[in-house]
VOGU-3710 file (C-alpha; in Angstrom, 3 decimals, decimal comma):
1> mtklsdtqai> 0,199/-0,399/-0,260  1,369/3,296/-0,749  1,695/5,330/2,214  0,296/9,037/1,721  0,403/11,556/3,967  -2,517/13,386/5,841  -3,052/15,930/3,750  -2,735/13,708/0,711  -5,740/11,415/1,875  -8,026/15,251/2,426
11> ilsaaaqred> -7,336/15,420/-1,110  -8,252/12,466/-2,324  -10,819/12,073/-0,470  -12,439/15,480/-1,071  -11,893/14,463/-5,267  -13,942/10,945/-4,703  -16,406/12,940/-3,280  -17,270/14,809/-6,114  -18,694/13,411/-9,237  -16,455/14,902/-11,879
21> rialplpesl> -13,112/13,454/-8,991  -12,224/17,166/-9,714  -9,322/17,931/-6,294  -10,294/21,400/-5,753  -10,381/23,228/-4,380  -7,539/22,499/-2,499  -7,544/22,108/1,442  -7,210/26,064/2,651  -4,021/25,161/4,970  -2,032/24,687/1,738
31> rgggaakvvg> -0,849/26,894/-0,276  1,225/28,475/-1,923  4,862/26,131/-2,314  3,907/24,086/0,013  0,347/23,371/-2,565  3,663/22,854/-5,270  5,131/20,692/-3,524  1,733/18,467/-2,378  0,485/18,305/-5,992  4,346/17,923/-7,232
41> amlakgflqe> 4,679/14,627/-5,369  0,684/12,939/-6,127  1,736/13,473/-9,555  4,838/12,717/-9,800  2,789/9,654/-8,272  0,124/8,812/-10,391  -2,391/9,905/-7,620  -3,193/13,185/-9,349  -3,448/13,739/-13,227  -3,707/17,940/-15,058
51> vdadtrkgel> -6,625/18,402/-18,364  -7,825/21,082/-19,857  -10,138/22,914/-17,212  -13,799/24,061/-18,764  -14,181/27,541/-16,733  -17,005/27,701/-19,015  -18,391/25,313/-16,418  -16,840/26,968/-12,975  -14,339/24,424/-12,822  -11,028/25,661/-11,022
61> mwretgdghg> -7,984/25,873/-12,299  -4,287/25,283/-10,456  -2,337/27,327/-13,125  -2,432/28,849/-16,945  -0,229/27,042/-19,616  1,171/29,102/-21,339  -1,005/29,314/-24,403  -3,404/30,827/-21,858  -5,476/27,897/-21,468  -6,043/26,778/-17,932
71> vtlvatdagl> -5,795/23,767/-16,089  -7,548/21,743/-13,190  -6,399/18,584/-11,303  -7,962/15,265/-11,233  -7,990/12,731/-9,306  -6,828/8,914/-11,061  -8,267/5,522/-10,330  -4,506/4,592/-8,690  -5,105/8,304/-6,263  -8,988/6,437/-5,343
81> aaigieteda> -6,924/2,870/-5,027  -4,516/4,691/-2,174  -7,243/6,070/-0,166  -9,045/2,688/-0,474  -11,918/3,497/-3,194  -11,543/0,802/-6,649  -12,885/1,781/-9,117  -14,238/-0,221/-12,792  -11,382/-0,253/-15,378  -14,147/0,615/-17,406
91> npapagatda> -14,409/3,852/-16,789  -12,865/6,023/-19,276  -10,413/8,787/-18,510  -11,719/12,696/-18,433  -11,360/14,332/-21,598  -8,340/16,602/-22,280  -6,298/14,656/-19,795  -2,289/15,397/-20,237  -0,599/12,326/-18,549  -3,035/8,744/-18,315
101> pteepapdtp> -1,741/6,923/-14,674  0,682/3,473/-15,558  -0,239/0,024/-14,425  2,783/0,157/-12,660  2,599/0,813/-8,586  4,211/3,622/-7,135  8,100/3,785/-6,426  7,457/3,354/-2,321  4,593/1,271/-2,989  5,420/-2,452/-1,347
111> tepnaarkts> 4,467/-5,849/-3,442  2,992/-7,288/-0,917  0,122/-6,827/0,944  -0,487/-6,145/4,157  3,196/-4,919/4,340  2,994/-1,392/5,532  0,703/-1,614/7,861  1,772/-0,488/11,051  0,759/-1,836/14,817  1,253/1,044/16,419
121> tpregtkqat> -1,563/3,446/18,705  -2,140/7,064/18,898  -0,756/9,189/22,174  -4,005/8,996/24,228  -5,928/12,718/24,119  -5,553/13,379/20,536  -7,815/13,350/17,813  -7,565/9,871/16,326  -7,522/8,395/19,830  -10,989/10,232/19,534
131> liamlrapdg> -11,563/9,069/16,161  -10,433/5,674/17,566  -12,316/5,557/20,376  -15,759/6,516/18,844  -15,459/4,055/15,910  -15,146/1,076/18,897  -18,348/2,859/20,161  -20,581/-0,859/20,422  -23,088/1,251/17,974  -20,280/2,716/15,778
141> ttieeimaat> -20,984/6,543/15,436  -21,534/8,874/12,324  -19,428/11,730/10,652  -21,911/14,259/12,072  -21,128/13,147/16,451  -17,117/13,066/14,949  -16,958/16,494/13,318  -18,842/17,434/16,707  -15,816/15,170/18,347  -13,133/16,705/16,446
151> gwqshtvrga> -14,274/20,014/15,639  -12,987/18,327/12,262  -15,153/19,048/8,723  -16,671/15,637/6,831  -13,949/15,869/4,782  -11,411/15,746/7,513  -13,108/13,112/8,669  -13,209/10,836/5,908  -9,667/11,276/5,163  -8,757/10,163/8,557
161> magalkkklg> -10,301/6,785/7,945  -9,050/6,463/4,690  -5,612/8,121/5,012  -4,735/7,240/8,770  -6,443/4,872/10,538  -7,299/3,009/7,207  -4,041/2,628/5,614  -1,543/3,739/7,649  -2,796/1,547/10,660  -4,529/-1,089/9,345
171> levtsekveg> -7,669/-1,846/10,899  -10,852/-2,093/8,867  -13,574/0,634/8,899  -16,692/-0,454/8,292  -20,412/1,299/8,216  -24,169/0,890/7,759  -26,963/2,479/7,338  -29,340/3,063/10,742  -32,227/3,655/10,089  -32,762/7,442/11,547
181> rgraykiadd> -29,616/8,201/12,825  -27,867/7,893/9,503  -24,487/5,737/8,583  -22,874/4,488/11,125  -19,143/3,543/10,980  -17,336/1,338/13,008  -13,998/-0,848/14,082  -14,667/-3,937/12,934  -14,361/-6,234/15,337  -11,058/-9,064/14,906
//
């Protein structure tokens, strides 16, 4: 599995929630050189690709090309797979794609399943520890309950579950629709 930073997981998680997979806008805390560095790494690993921006449809631009056209950022199948979202191979690349993702794994991707899983536990009193405790409750928890307890936005909660819990700690998070409560998430029993 590919090791993602929390910021990369948040960007991919937000893009996965959009029908067109556009990764913009980036988190507000990510600006200037930091944004360029994170996006550059994600482009190099094939998690994002640059496509022609259609500003008439209100698409946000990542950068302007030399010929006056703008490009936006779109999450690739590899990017979605990095946060645990499987896609159908039948999905064509978005129109205007400049680079198609390769079928080769990123250089830092272990070839054996579960090779990158860690058995570490978060420090007590952190928001991640709060998230895990809430997900271990017998009835699980909802995104809204986690947002209230941590002060995070919904995309941050989803990014933390996909990145920190699933990818980094190797925890299996399941969900089910509960009548009158909405979708409840919990850590699967080992």
